[in-house]
C-alpha positions as CSV (number, residue, x, y, z in Angstrom):
1,M,0.0,0.0,0.0
2,G,2.9,2.1,0.4
3,G,3.1,2.3,-3.3
4,D,-0.4,3.6,-3.8
5,A,0.0,6.3,-1.4
6,E,3.1,7.4,-3.0
7,R,1.4,7.4,-6.4
8,R,-1.5,9.4,-5.1
9,F,0.9,11.9,-3.5
10,M,2.8,12.1,-6.7
11,N,-0.4,12.5,-8.7
12,E,-1.5,15.3,-6.5
13,D,1.9,16.9,-6.9
14,C,1.5,16.5,-10.6
15,V,-1.9,17.9,-10.6
16,G,-0.8,20.8,-8.4
17,A,2.2,21.4,-10.6
18,E,0.0,21.2,-13.7
19,M,-2.4,23.7,-12.2
20,D,0.5,26.0,-11.3
21,F,1.7,25.7,-14.8
22,H,-1.7,26.5,-16.2
23,N,-2.0,29.5,-13.8
24,E,1.4,30.8,-14.8
25,T,0.5,30.4,-18.5
26,L,-2.7,32.2,-18.0
27,W,-1.0,35.1,-16.2
28,L,1.6,35.2,-18.9
29,M,-1.0,35.3,-21.6
30,I,-2.9,38.1,-19.8
31,F,0.4,40.0,-19.4
32,V,1.3,39.5,-23.1
33,G,-2.3,40.6,-24.1
34,L,-2.1,43.8,-22.0
35,T,1.3,44.5,-23.4
36,A,0.0,44.1,-26.9
37,V,-3.0,46.4,-26.1
38,A,-0.6,49.0,-24.6
39,L,1.6,48.8,-27.7
40,L,-1.4,49.1,-30.0
41,G,-2.6,52.2,-27.9
42,Q,0.9,53.7,-28.2
43,F,0.9,53.0,-31.9
44,I,-2.5,54.8,-32.3
45,V,-1.3,57.8,-30.3
46,M,2.0,58.0,-32.3
47,L,0.0,57.7,-35.5
48,A,-2.3,60.5,-34.4
49,A,0.7,62.6,-33.4
50,F,2.2,61.9,-36.8
51,F,-0.8,63.1,-38.6
52,M,-1.2,66.2,-36.4
53,V,2.5,67.1,-36.9
54,R,2.2,66.5,-40.7
55,K,-0.9,68.8,-40.8
56,S,0.9,71.5,-38.7
57,I,3.9,71.3,-41.0
58,K,1.6,71.8,-44.0
59,T,0.0,74.8,-42.3
60,V,3.4,76.3,-41.4
61,Q,4.6,75.8,-45.0
62,D,1.5,77.6,-46.4
63,E,2.0,80.4,-43.9
64,V,5.7,80.7,-44.7
65,S,5.0,80.8,-48.5
66,D,2.3,83.5,-47.9
67,V,4.8,85.5,-45.8
68,R,7.5,85.0,-48.3
69,S,5.3,86.2,-51.2
70,T,4.4,89.3,-49.2
71,V,7.8,90.1,-47.7
72,M,10.1,89.3,-50.6
73,P,8.8,92.1,-52.8
74,M,9.2,94.5,-49.9
75,L,12.7,93.3,-49.3
76,N,13.6,93.7,-53.0
77,R,12.2,97.2,-53.0
78,S,14.1,98.1,-49.9
79,K,17.3,96.7,-51.4
80,E,16.7,98.8,-54.6
81,L,16.0,101.8,-52.5
82,L,19.2,101.3,-50.5
83,E,21.2,100.8,-53.6
84,K,19.8,104.1,-55.0
85,V,20.2,106.1,-51.7
86,A,23.6,104.7,-50.6
87,P,25.7,107.0,-52.9
88,K,23.6,110.0,-51.9
89,V,24.0,109.1,-48.2
90,E,27.8,108.8,-48.7
91,S,27.8,112.2,-50.5
92,V,25.8,113.8,-47.7
93,A,28.2,112.3,-45.1
94,A,31.2,113.6,-47.0
95,D,29.5,117.1,-47.3
96,V,28.7,117.0,-43.6
97,A,32.3,116.1,-42.8
98,D,33.6,118.9,-45.0
99,M,31.2,121.3,-43.3
100,A,32.3,120.2,-39.9
101,Q,36.0,120.7,-40.9
102,S,35.2,124.1,-42.3
103,A,33.3,125.1,-39.2
104,R,36.3,124.0,-37.0
105,E,38.6,126.1,-39.2
106,Q,36.3,129.1,-39.1
107,T,35.9,128.7,-35.3
108,A,39.6,128.7,-34.8
109,H,40.0,131.8,-37.1
110,I,37.2,133.6,-35.2
111,R,38.8,132.6,-31.9
112,F,42.2,133.9,-33.1
113,T,40.6,137.1,-34.3
114,A,38.7,137.6,-31.1
115,D,41.8,137.1,-29.0
116,E,43.7,139.6,-31.2
117,V,40.9,142.1,-30.9
118,L,40.7,141.7,-27.2
119,A,44.5,142.1,-26.9
120,R,44.3,145.4,-28.9
121,V,41.3,146.6,-26.8
122,Y,43.3,145.8,-23.7
123,R,46.3,147.7,-25.0
124,Q,44.1,150.7,-26.1
125,T,42.3,150.7,-22.8
126,S,45.6,150.7,-20.9
127,R,46.8,153.6,-23.1
128,V,43.5,155.5,-22.5
129,D,43.8,154.8,-18.8
130,N,47.3,156.1,-18.7
131,M,46.3,159.2,-20.6
132,I,43.3,159.9,-18.3
133,T,45.5,159.3,-15.3
134,N,48.1,161.7,-16.6
135,V,45.4,164.3,-17.4
136,A,43.9,163.8,-14.0
137,D,47.3,164.2,-12.4
138,G,47.9,167.3,-14.5
139,V,44.5,168.8,-13.5
140,E,45.2,168.0,-9.9
141,H,48.7,169.6,-10.1
142,A,47.3,172.6,-11.9
143,G,44.5,172.9,-9.3
144,N,47.1,172.7,-6.5
145,V,49.3,175.3,-8.2
146,V,46.3,177.6,-8.8
147,A,45.0,177.0,-5.3
148,D,48.4,177.7,-3.9
149,S,48.9,180.7,-6.1
150,V,45.5,182.1,-5.1
151,T,45.4,181.1,-1.5
152,R,48.9,182.2,-0.6
153,P,48.3,185.9,-1.5
154,V,44.9,185.7,0.1
155,R,46.4,184.3,3.3
156,Q,49.1,187.0,3.2
157,V,46.5,189.7,2.7
158,S,44.4,188.2,5.4
159,A,47.4,188.0,7.7
160,M,48.2,191.7,7.0
161,L,44.6,192.6,7.6
162,A,44.6,190.7,10.9
163,A,47.9,192.4,11.9
164,A,46.4,195.8,10.9
165,K,43.3,195.1,12.9
166,A,45.3,194.0,15.9
167,F,47.5,197.1,15.6
168,L,44.5,199.3,15.4
169,G,42.9,197.5,18.2
170,V,45.9,198.1,20.4
171,L,46.0,201.7,19.4
172,A,42.4,202.2,20.0
173,T,42.2,200.5,23.4
174,G,45.7,200.8,24.5
175,R,46.0,197.2,25.6
176,R,46.9,193.9,23.9
177,P,44.1,191.4,23.0
178,D,43.8,188.3,25.1
179,R,45.5,185.1,24.1
180,Q,42.1,183.5,23.6
181,D,41.1,186.0,20.9
182,V,44.3,185.3,19.0
183,V,43.6,181.6,19.0
184,A,40.1,182.2,17.8
185,D,41.4,184.5,15.0
186,Q,43.8,181.7,13.9
187,D,41.0,179.2,13.6
188,M,39.3,181.5,11.0
189,F,42.1,181.2,8.5
190,V,42.3,178.3,6.2
């Protein structure tokens, strides 16, 4: 009997192993199926993205061709205008440079002339100042000479008159005037 039990045990192991094998196979098939579905979904998304990108590229190409058809004539006209205007601009720039050089030269000449005029004005002003100073000194000297010439005789006459008055005062009163009167008389003379 020992052999039957062993066979049954082995049969049960085989059945269990067979069931495990079927279970694993089932799970593997489910996993492979899910993977296939996921890959199919990814393929569909990538295909949709491809068509959308293709449509976007077509739209961008159309827009670029529209912009190119609009912008290229403007660029060509601008290029033609620049080709026409460039020599004129160069000529104007050269003329402006010549004018600036001429203005610098004229400014230097005007500055030199103004400095020269100012130097001459300074010399003439100095000469006029010396002349006026000499004239003023001469007038002052002449005034002093005239004043001295006129005032000296006036003082002498005044002194003589004062002496005559004092002499007559002494003769009339018989006495000498006080010293205070003499000091007061001296204050009257300039």
